[in-house]
FILO-839139 format. One record per atom (N, C-alpha, C, CB): residue in three letters; x, y, z. Coordinates in steps of 0.05 Angstrom, whole numbers, padded with zeros to 5 digits, always signed. Glycine has a CB too. Layout:
BEGIN
ALAXYZ;...
This chain:
BEGIN
MET+02084+03799+01366;MET+02078+03829+01376;MET+02101+03843+01361;MET+02080+03834+01413;GLY+02092+03867+01348;GLY+02110+03883+01333;GLY+02122+03907+01350;GLY+02095+03892+01308;GLN+02143+03918+01339;GLN+02153+03943+01353;GLN+02153+03964+01331;GLN+02183+03939+01366;LEU+02148+03990+01340;LEU+02146+04011+01323;LEU+02161+04035+01334;LEU+02117+04016+01317;ASN+02172+04051+01316;ASN+02185+04077+01327;ASN+02165+04097+01318;ASN+02216+04084+01314;VAL+02157+04112+01341;VAL+02142+04136+01340;VAL+02156+04160+01347;VAL+02119+04133+01356;THR+02147+04185+01338;THR+02163+04210+01344;THR+02143+04228+01358;THR+02174+04225+01316;VAL+02152+04236+01384;VAL+02134+04253+01399;VAL+02152+04276+01409;VAL+02119+04236+01423;ASN+02144+04301+01404;ASN+02160+04324+01409;ASN+02188+04322+01399;ASN+02160+04329+01435;GLY+02193+04311+01375;GLY+02216+04313+01361;GLY+02234+04289+01369;GLY+02230+04341+01366;LYS+02228+04271+01386;LYS+02243+04249+01395;LYS+02231+04222+01389;LYS+02248+04253+01422;PRO+02246+04203+01381;PRO+02237+04179+01374;PRO+02233+04161+01399;PRO+02255+04167+01353;PHE+02213+04144+01399;PHE+02205+04125+01420;PHE+02200+04098+01409;PHE+02182+04135+01435;LEU+02211+04076+01420;LEU+02206+04050+01409;LEU+02181+04038+01426;LEU+02234+04032+01413;VAL+02160+04032+01413;VAL+02136+04024+01426;VAL+02125+03994+01413;VAL+02115+04048+01424;GLY+02119+03977+01433;GLY+02108+03952+01423;GLY+02079+03953+01419;GLY+02115+03930+01440;CYS+02068+03936+01401;CYS+02040+03937+01394;CYS+02033+03910+01379;CYS+02035+03963+01376;GLU+02008+03905+01381;GLU+02000+03878+01369;GLU+02000+03879+01339;GLU+01973+03870+01379;ASP+02005+03859+01327;ASP+02008+03855+01299;ASP+01982+03865+01286;ASP+02014+03824+01293;GLY+01983+03883+01267;GLY+01962+03893+01253;GLY+01952+03920+01265;GLY+01942+03872+01252;GLN+01963+03929+01289;GLN+01954+03954+01301;GLN+01975+03976+01296;GLN+01949+03951+01333;GLU+01994+03974+01278;GLU+02015+03992+01272;GLU+02006+04019+01264;GLU+02032+03980+01252;ARG+01987+04017+01246;ARG+01975+04043+01237;ARG+01959+04059+01255;ARG+01959+04039+01216;HIS+01942+04042+01272;HIS+01931+04060+01294;HIS+01947+04070+01312;HIS+01913+04048+01309;LEU+01968+04056+01319;LEU+01988+04065+01339;LEU+02003+04090+01329;LEU+02008+04043+01345;MET+02009+04093+01302;MET+02022+04115+01288;MET+02002+04140+01290;MET+02029+04107+01258;ASP+01977+04133+01287;ASP+01957+04155+01287;ASP+01954+04167+01315;ASP+01928+04143+01277;LEU+01951+04148+01335;LEU+01952+04154+01362;LEU+01975+04173+01372;LEU+01954+04130+01376;ALA+01999+04165+01363;ALA+02025+04176+01369;ALA+02026+04204+01356;ALA+02048+04157+01359;ALA+02014+04206+01332;ALA+02015+04231+01319;ALA+01995+04251+01332;ALA+02009+04228+01289;ALA+01972+04240+01343;ALA+01953+04258+01355;ALA+01963+04268+01383;ALA+01925+04244+01357;PHE+01980+04249+01398;PHE+01993+04258+01422;PHE+02014+04275+01418;PHE+02003+04238+01436;ASP+02028+04274+01397;ASP+02050+04293+01390;ASP+02038+04322+01384;ASP+02065+04281+01364;GLN+02016+04321+01370;GLN+02003+04346+01364;GLN+01996+04361+01390;GLN+01978+04341+01346;GLN+01984+04345+01409;GLN+01976+04354+01433;GLN+01999+04366+01451;GLN+01964+04332+01446;VAL+02021+04351+01451;VAL+02045+04359+01467;VAL+02058+04385+01455;VAL+02068+04336+01468;ARG+02059+04385+01430;ARG+02067+04409+01418;ARG+02049+04434+01424;ARG+02069+04405+01389;GLN+02023+04429+01425;GLN+02003+04451+01431;GLN+02010+04461+01459;GLN+01972+04440+01428;VAL+02010+04442+01479;VAL+02015+04447+01506;VAL+02040+04461+01509;VAL+02014+04424+01521;GLY+02063+04451+01496;GLY+02088+04464+01496;GLY+02087+04496+01489;GLY+02105+04450+01476;GLN+02070+04500+01469;GLN+02069+04526+01458;GLN+02053+04546+01479;GLN+02054+04525+01428;GLU+02033+04533+01493;GLU+02018+04548+01510;GLU+02030+04552+01536;GLU+01992+04536+01512;VAL+02045+04534+01546;VAL+02057+04536+01573;VAL+02088+04540+01572;VAL+02050+04511+01591;GLY+02099+04540+01549;GLY+02127+04544+01546;GLY+02139+04513+01550;GLY+02139+04569+01570;GLN+02164+04512+01541;GLN+02181+04487+01548;GLN+02185+04482+01574;GLN+02206+04488+01537;LEU+02173+04459+01585;LEU+02179+04448+01609;LEU+02198+04424+01604;LEU+02154+04441+01623;GLY+02207+04409+01626;GLY+02223+04385+01620;GLY+02201+04368+01603;GLY+02235+04369+01649;GLU+02214+04349+01590;GLU+02199+04329+01573;GLU+02176+04315+01589;GLU+02219+04306+01563;THR+02188+04306+01614;THR+02168+04289+01633;THR+02143+04307+01639;THR+02183+04281+01663;ARG+02150+04332+01648;ARG+02127+04349+01658;ARG+02110+04358+01634;ARG+02136+04376+01673;LEU+02122+04361+01609;LEU+02105+04367+01587;LEU+02087+04345+01581;LEU+02120+04373+01563;PHE+02099+04319+01581;PHE+02082+04297+01575;PHE+02060+04293+01597;PHE+02099+04272+01571;LEU+02068+04299+01623;LEU+02045+04297+01644;LEU+02025+04316+01641;LEU+02055+04300+01671;MET+02032+04341+01634;MET+02013+04364+01629;MET+01993+04353+01608;MET+02027+04391+01619;THR+02005+04343+01586;THR+01988+04335+01563;THR+01971+04312+01570;THR+02006+04328+01538;ALA+01979+04294+01586;ALA+01965+04270+01593;ALA+01943+04281+01611;ALA+01983+04246+01608;LEU+01949+04296+01630;LEU+01930+04310+01647;LEU+01905+04323+01633;LEU+01944+04331+01661;LEU+01913+04336+01612;LEU+01893+04354+01596;LEU+01878+04334+01580;LEU+01908+04378+01577;LEU+01890+04313+01567;LEU+01873+04294+01555;LEU+01856+04275+01573;LEU+01890+04278+01538;THR+01866+04271+01595;THR+01846+04257+01612;THR+01824+04273+01622;THR+01859+04245+01635;ASP+01828+04298+01626;ASP+01806+04316+01633;ASP+01787+04317+01612;ASP+01815+04344+01640;GLU+01795+04320+01586;GLU+01775+04317+01564;GLU+01763+04291+01560;GLU+01788+04325+01539;LEU+01776+04269+01568;LEU+01765+04244+01567;LEU+01742+04243+01589;LEU+01786+04223+01572;SER+01747+04253+01611;SER+01729+04252+01634;SER+01703+04267+01626;SER+01742+04266+01659;ASP+01707+04291+01616;ASP+01686+04306+01604;ASP+01670+04291+01583;ASP+01696+04331+01592;LEU+01683+04279+01565;LEU+01668+04262+01546;LEU+01651+04238+01558;LEU+01689+04251+01526;LYS+01661+04225+01578;LYS+01648+04207+01591;LYS+01623+04215+01606;LYS+01664+04196+01606;LEU+01628+04238+01617;LEU+01603+04249+01632;LEU+01581+04259+01610;LEU+01611+04276+01651;ARG+01589+04270+01589;ARG+01571+04275+01567;ARG+01558+04252+01557;ARG+01583+04287+01545;LEU+01575+04228+01551;LEU+01561+04203+01542;LEU+01543+04191+01563;LEU+01582+04182+01533;THR+01547+04194+01587;THR+01529+04183+01608;THR+01503+04200+01607;THR+01542+04183+01637;HIS+01506+04224+01606;HIS+01484+04241+01602;HIS+01468+04238+01579;HIS+01492+04266+01603;MET+01480+04233+01557;MET+01466+04228+01532;MET+01452+04200+01534;MET+01486+04229+01506;GLN+01465+04180+01545;GLN+01452+04154+01552;GLN+01429+04155+01567;GLN+01469+04138+01565;ASN+01429+04170+01590;ASN+01406+04175+01605;ASN+01383+04188+01592;ASN+01414+04190+01627;GLU+01391+04207+01576;GLU+01372+04220+01557;GLU+01357+04203+01536;GLU+01386+04240+01544;LEU+01374+04186+01525;LEU+01364+04166+01506;LEU+01346+04147+01520;LEU+01389+04149+01493;ALA+01350+04138+01542;ALA+01335+04120+01558;ALA+01307+04131+01565;ALA+01350+04114+01585;LYS+01307+04156+01573;LYS+01283+04172+01578;LYS+01266+04174+01552;LYS+01291+04201+01587;VAL+01277+04179+01529;VAL+01264+04183+01504;VAL+01253+04157+01496;VAL+01282+04194+01483;GLN+01269+04135+01500;GLN+01260+04106+01491;GLN+01236+04101+01509;GLN+01283+04080+01495;ALA+01238+04106+01536;ALA+01216+04098+01550;ALA+01189+04111+01545;ALA+01222+04100+01578;GLU+01193+04139+01539;GLU+01170+04155+01530;GLU+01158+04143+01502;GLU+01180+04187+01527;GLN+01176+04137+01485;GLN+01165+04126+01461;GLN+01151+04098+01465;GLN+01187+04123+01441;ALA+01160+04083+01482;ALA+01146+04058+01488;ALA+01122+04062+01501;ALA+01161+04040+01503;ARG+01117+04084+01518;ARG+01094+04090+01530;ARG+01074+04101+01508;ARG+01100+04109+01554;VAL+01082+04121+01493;VAL+01064+04130+01470;VAL+01057+04107+01453;VAL+01078+04152+01452;GLU+01074+04090+01446;GLU+01067+04068+01429;GLU+01045+04051+01439;GLU+01091+04052+01425;MET+01048+04042+01467;MET+01029+04029+01482;MET+01001+04040+01479;MET+01037+04029+01509;LYS+01001+04068+01487;LYS+00978+04084+01486;LYS+00964+04087+01458;LYS+00985+04109+01496;ALA+00981+04086+01437;ALA+00971+04086+01410;ALA+00959+04060+01404;ALA+00993+04092+01392;ALA+00974+04039+01411;ALA+00964+04011+01407;ALA+00935+04009+01419;ALA+00985+03990+01421;ALA+00933+04017+01446;ALA+00906+04013+01459;ALA+00886+04028+01448;ALA+00905+04020+01486;ALA+00891+04052+01436;ALA+00873+04068+01424;ALA+00863+04057+01397;ALA+00885+04093+01420;LEU+00881+04046+01383;LEU+00875+04032+01358;LEU+00857+04007+01364;LEU+00903+04023+01343;GLU+00865+03993+01382;GLU+00847+03968+01391;GLU+00819+03976+01399;GLU+00860+03951+01416;ASN+00819+03998+01415;ASN+00793+04008+01424;ASN+00774+04016+01397;ASN+00798+04035+01443;ALA+00788+04031+01381;ALA+00775+04037+01357;ALA+00767+04017+01340;ALA+00788+04053+01343;ALA+00782+03995+01336;ALA+00775+03971+01325;ALA+00750+03956+01338;ALA+00797+03954+01327;LYS+00749+03959+01362;LYS+00724+03946+01378;LYS+00700+03960+01370;LYS+00726+03947+01410;ARG+00704+03988+01372;ARG+00679+04005+01364;ARG+00670+03999+01337;ARG+00686+04035+01365;ILE+00688+03998+01318;ILE+00679+03993+01290;ILE+00664+03965+01286;ILE+00705+03995+01270;GLU+00676+03944+01301;GLU+00663+03917+01301;GLU+00635+03922+01311;GLU+00679+03896+01318;LYS+00633+03935+01337;LYS+00605+03939+01345;LYS+00586+03952+01326;LYS+00604+03953+01368;MET+00596+03973+01312;MET+00580+03989+01294;MET+00573+03970+01270;MET+00596+04015+01285;GLY+00592+03952+01260;GLY+00586+03934+01239;GLY+00563+03914+01246;GLY+00610+03920+01232;SER+00563+03905+01271;SER+00546+03884+01277;SER+00521+03897+01289;SER+00559+03864+01295;GLY+00516+03923+01288;GLY+00492+03936+01295;GLY+00489+03941+01324;GLY+00470+03921+01285;GLU+00507+03935+01341;GLU+00509+03942+01371;GLU+00515+03970+01377;GLU+00531+03925+01385;SER+00507+03979+01400;SER+00513+04006+01406;SER+00533+04009+01427;SER+00490+04020+01414;
Protein backbone atom coordinates (compact mmCIF):
# COMPACT_ATOMS: atom_id res chain seq x y z
CA MET A 1 0.00 0.00 0.00
CA GLY A 2 1.39 3.37 -0.99
CA GLN A 3 1.17 6.75 0.60
CA LEU A 4 0.66 9.98 -1.21
CA ASN A 5 0.71 13.64 -0.27
CA VAL A 6 -2.31 15.55 -1.57
CA THR A 7 -3.09 19.21 -1.11
CA VAL A 8 -6.56 20.42 -0.17
CA ASN A 9 -7.28 24.07 0.56
CA GLY A 10 -3.59 24.82 0.49
CA LYS A 11 -2.64 22.20 3.10
CA PRO A 12 -0.86 18.90 2.53
CA PHE A 13 -2.40 15.63 3.70
CA LEU A 14 -0.72 12.22 3.73
CA VAL A 15 -3.17 9.63 2.38
CA GLY A 16 -2.77 5.90 1.89
CA CYS A 17 -3.87 4.17 -1.29
CA GLU A 18 -3.53 0.87 -3.08
CA ASP A 19 -0.57 0.51 -5.39
CA GLY A 20 -1.45 1.73 -8.87
CA GLN A 21 -4.22 4.04 -7.61
CA GLU A 22 -1.99 7.06 -7.03
CA ARG A 23 -3.07 8.97 -10.16
CA HIS A 24 -6.74 8.34 -9.42
CA LEU A 25 -6.31 9.53 -5.83
CA MET A 26 -4.51 12.66 -7.04
CA ASP A 27 -7.40 13.39 -9.42
CA LEU A 28 -9.97 12.86 -6.64
CA ALA A 29 -8.04 15.12 -4.29
CA ALA A 30 -7.78 17.81 -6.96
CA ALA A 31 -11.54 17.64 -7.59
CA PHE A 32 -12.26 17.82 -3.85
CA ASP A 33 -9.84 20.73 -3.49
CA GLN A 34 -11.66 22.59 -6.26
CA GLN A 35 -15.00 21.99 -4.53
CA VAL A 36 -13.62 23.10 -1.15
CA ARG A 37 -12.26 26.30 -2.66
CA GLN A 38 -15.57 27.01 -4.39
CA VAL A 39 -17.54 26.47 -1.17
CA GLY A 40 -15.04 28.69 0.66
CA GLN A 41 -15.64 31.47 -1.86
CA GLU A 42 -19.42 31.11 -1.62
CA VAL A 43 -19.81 30.93 2.14
CA GLY A 44 -16.63 32.59 3.29
CA GLN A 45 -13.82 31.02 5.22
CA LEU A 46 -15.12 28.75 7.91
CA GLY A 47 -12.91 26.61 10.03
CA GLU A 48 -11.23 23.93 7.99
CA THR A 49 -13.34 21.15 9.49
CA ARG A 50 -16.61 23.00 8.83
CA LEU A 51 -15.48 23.90 5.32
CA PHE A 52 -14.67 20.25 4.59
CA LEU A 53 -17.99 19.19 6.16
CA MET A 54 -19.99 21.66 4.05
CA THR A 55 -18.19 20.46 0.92
CA ALA A 56 -18.78 16.82 1.80
CA LEU A 57 -22.47 17.50 2.41
CA LEU A 58 -22.85 19.30 -0.91
CA LEU A 59 -21.07 16.50 -2.74
CA THR A 60 -23.19 13.89 -0.97
CA ASP A 61 -26.33 15.79 -1.97
CA GLU A 62 -25.14 15.82 -5.58
CA LEU A 63 -24.37 12.10 -5.40
CA SER A 64 -27.84 11.44 -3.97
CA ASP A 65 -29.45 13.37 -6.84
CA LEU A 66 -27.39 11.42 -9.37
CA LYS A 67 -28.40 8.11 -7.80
CA LEU A 68 -32.07 9.12 -8.04
CA ARG A 69 -31.62 10.10 -11.67
CA LEU A 70 -29.85 6.81 -12.38
CA THR A 71 -32.68 4.84 -10.76
CA HIS A 72 -35.22 6.80 -12.81
CA MET A 73 -33.27 6.18 -16.02
CA GLN A 74 -32.93 2.47 -15.22
CA ASN A 75 -36.69 2.26 -14.70
CA GLU A 76 -37.32 4.07 -17.98
CA LEU A 77 -34.88 1.75 -19.76
CA ALA A 78 -36.67 -1.29 -18.35
CA LYS A 79 -40.00 0.07 -19.64
CA VAL A 80 -38.53 0.72 -23.10
CA GLN A 81 -36.95 -2.74 -23.20
CA ALA A 82 -40.25 -4.37 -22.19
CA GLU A 83 -42.10 -2.40 -24.88
CA GLN A 84 -39.45 -3.35 -27.44
CA ALA A 85 -39.83 -7.03 -26.54
CA ARG A 86 -43.62 -6.73 -26.84
CA VAL A 87 -43.35 -5.07 -30.27
CA GLU A 88 -40.81 -7.66 -31.45
CA MET A 89 -43.11 -10.51 -30.38
CA LYS A 90 -46.04 -8.87 -32.13
CA ALA A 91 -43.96 -8.37 -35.30
CA ALA A 92 -42.75 -12.00 -35.20
CA ALA A 93 -46.34 -13.21 -34.84
CA ALA A 94 -47.44 -11.01 -37.76
CA LEU A 95 -44.60 -12.34 -39.94
CA GLU A 96 -45.46 -15.91 -39.01
CA ASN A 97 -49.11 -15.29 -39.85
CA ALA A 98 -48.16 -13.71 -43.17
CA ALA A 99 -45.89 -16.66 -43.99
CA LYS A 100 -48.74 -19.09 -43.32
CA ARG A 101 -51.05 -17.10 -45.61
CA ILE A 102 -48.45 -17.09 -48.37
CA GLU A 103 -48.02 -20.87 -48.01
CA LYS A 104 -51.79 -21.36 -48.25
CA MET A 105 -51.92 -19.14 -51.35
CA GLY A 106 -49.12 -21.12 -52.95
CA SER A 107 -50.81 -24.43 -52.28
CA GLY A 108 -54.12 -23.21 -53.67
CA GLU A 109 -55.96 -23.16 -50.33
CA SER A 110 -58.12 -20.26 -49.23
